[in-house]
C-alpha positions in Angstrom: 158.8 194.5 233.8 157.6 195.6 230.4 155.4 193.5 228.1 155.3 193.6 224.3 152.6 192.7 221.9 155.1 191.4 219.3 154.4 188.2 217.6 157.2 185.7 217.6 157.5 183.2 214.7 159.0 179.9 215.3 159.0 177.5 212.3 155.5 177.2 211.0 153.9 178.1 214.3 153.1 181.7 215.3 153.0 182.5 219.0 152.2 185.8 220.7 154.3 186.5 223.7 152.6 187.7 226.9 149.1 187.9 225.3 147.4 187.8 228.7 150.0 189.6 230.6 150.2 192.4 228.0 146.7 193.6 229.0 144.9 191.8 226.2 143.7 193.1 223.0 146.2 191.5 220.6 143.5 189.9 218.6 141.5 193.2 218.2 144.6 195.1 217.3 145.5 192.7 214.6 142.0 192.3 213.1 140.9 195.8 212.0 138.9 194.0 209.2 136.7 192.2 211.9 136.0 195.7 213.5 135.2 197.2 210.1 132.6 194.4 209.4 131.0 194.9 212.9 130.9 198.7 212.6 129.3 198.5 209.1 126.8 195.9 210.6 125.8 198.1 213.5 122.8 199.7 211.7 121.4 196.1 211.3 121.7 195.5 214.9 120.0 198.8 215.7 117.2 197.9 213.2 116.9 194.4 214.9 116.4 196.1 218.3 113.8 198.5 216.9 111.9 195.5 215.4 111.8 193.8 218.8 109.2 196.6 219.8 110.5 196.3 223.4 107.9 197.1 226.1 108.9 200.3 227.9 108.4 198.5 231.2 110.8 195.6 230.3 112.8 194.7 233.5 115.6 192.7 231.8 117.2 192.6 228.4 119.8 190.1 227.3 122.1 190.0 224.2 124.9 187.8 223.2 128.1 188.4 221.3 128.9 184.9 220.0 132.5 184.2 218.9 133.5 187.4 220.6 137.3 186.7 220.8 138.8 189.3 223.1 135.8 191.7 222.8 137.6 194.7 221.5 136.3 194.6 217.9 132.6 194.7 219.1 132.7 197.3 221.9 131.3 200.2 219.8 128.5 198.0 218.4 127.6 196.7 221.8 127.5 200.3 223.1 125.3 201.4 220.2 123.0 198.4 220.8 122.6 199.1 224.5 121.9 202.8 223.9 119.1 201.7 221.5 117.7 199.4 224.1 117.8 202.3 226.6 115.7 204.4 224.1 112.9 201.6 224.3 113.3 200.3 227.8 115.2 202.8 229.9 114.9 201.0 233.2 115.9 197.5 232.0 118.8 195.7 233.5 121.0 194.5 230.6 123.2 191.5 230.4 125.7 191.0 227.6 126.8 187.4 227.3 130.2 187.1 225.7 130.7 183.6 224.5 133.6 181.8 222.6 135.2 178.6 222.6 136.8 177.3 225.8 140.4 178.1 224.6 139.6 181.8 224.0 141.7 184.3 225.9 139.1 185.2 228.6 141.5 187.1 230.6 141.9 189.6 227.7 138.2 189.6 227.2 137.3 190.4 230.8 140.0 193.0 231.0 138.9 194.8 227.8 135.1 194.8 228.7 135.9 195.9 232.3 138.0 198.9 231.0 141.3 197.7 232.2 143.1 198.2 228.9 143.6 201.0 226.5 140.3 200.0 224.7 137.4 202.3 225.6 134.6 200.2 227.2 130.9 201.2 227.3 130.6 200.1 231.0 131.6 203.4 232.4 128.9 205.2 230.4 125.9 202.8 230.6 124.3 201.9 234.0 122.8 198.5 234.9 124.8 196.5 232.4 126.1 193.1 233.5 128.7 191.4 231.3 128.7 187.6 231.5 131.4 185.4 230.0 130.7 181.9 228.7 133.2 179.3 227.5 130.6 177.7 225.3 131.0 178.0 221.5 128.0 179.1 219.6 127.2 175.4 218.8 126.2 175.0 222.4 123.4 176.7 224.2 124.8 179.4 226.6 121.7 180.8 228.1 118.3 179.3 229.2 115.5 179.0 226.8 113.5 182.2 226.1 115.9 184.5 227.7 117.9 186.0 224.9 116.5 189.0 223.1 119.3 189.5 220.6 122.1 187.3 219.5 125.0 188.6 217.4 128.0 186.9 215.6 130.3 188.4 213.1 133.4 187.1 211.3 133.1 183.9 213.2 131.2 182.0 210.4 134.4 180.1 209.5 134.2 178.1 212.7 132.1 175.1 211.6 130.8 172.4 214.0 132.4 169.9 211.6 134.3 169.9 208.4 132.2 168.5 205.6 135.1 167.7 203.3 138.5 169.0 202.2 138.6 171.8 199.7 140.9 170.8 196.8 142.3 174.2 195.7 141.7 176.6 198.5 142.1 177.1 202.3 138.7 178.7 203.1 135.2 177.7 202.2 134.7 181.0 200.2 137.1 179.6 197.6 135.2 176.4 197.1 133.2 175.5 194.0 131.0 172.8 192.7 130.3 169.9 195.1 132.7 171.3 197.7 130.8 174.6 197.8 127.5 172.8 198.1 128.9 170.7 201.0 129.9 173.8 202.9 126.7 175.7 202.1 124.4 173.1 203.6 
């Protein structure tokens, strides 16, 4: 049986056929812009890790990718971040908490992170890394207090916990102005 990554349009609804069964990655393949944003932000992540001044004897390091989708767009950034942690705390066990809303395609996410797709995962190159998967949106706490060293989120800022008002002449908050912009900015 073959599987395709083609998107089928039906009326005003778009539906991807066999997203999970296709091996995942449909989101990442369709959102090069998100990967570009993350790749350009990677130096900021590296600087943030350096600013932590990690103890060389640190036993455990935890980071999170909040709003991770299928995980394919952030693989390179996560790998760079983990390599930077290793420069400061080479013996630390590292956990990466991937979190997204409960309706996320976690089958695709797990497959991509565990290198079961055509995406190139860091897990085969970096030892002592433990990926964890959470169906909690970034509006809910996903890890215990004082256990997260670095939290990361990119291109997920359009997911608001609530909608402050309708925008009269645009579909996205970046097109708002006046009172509407102030409502979305606070």
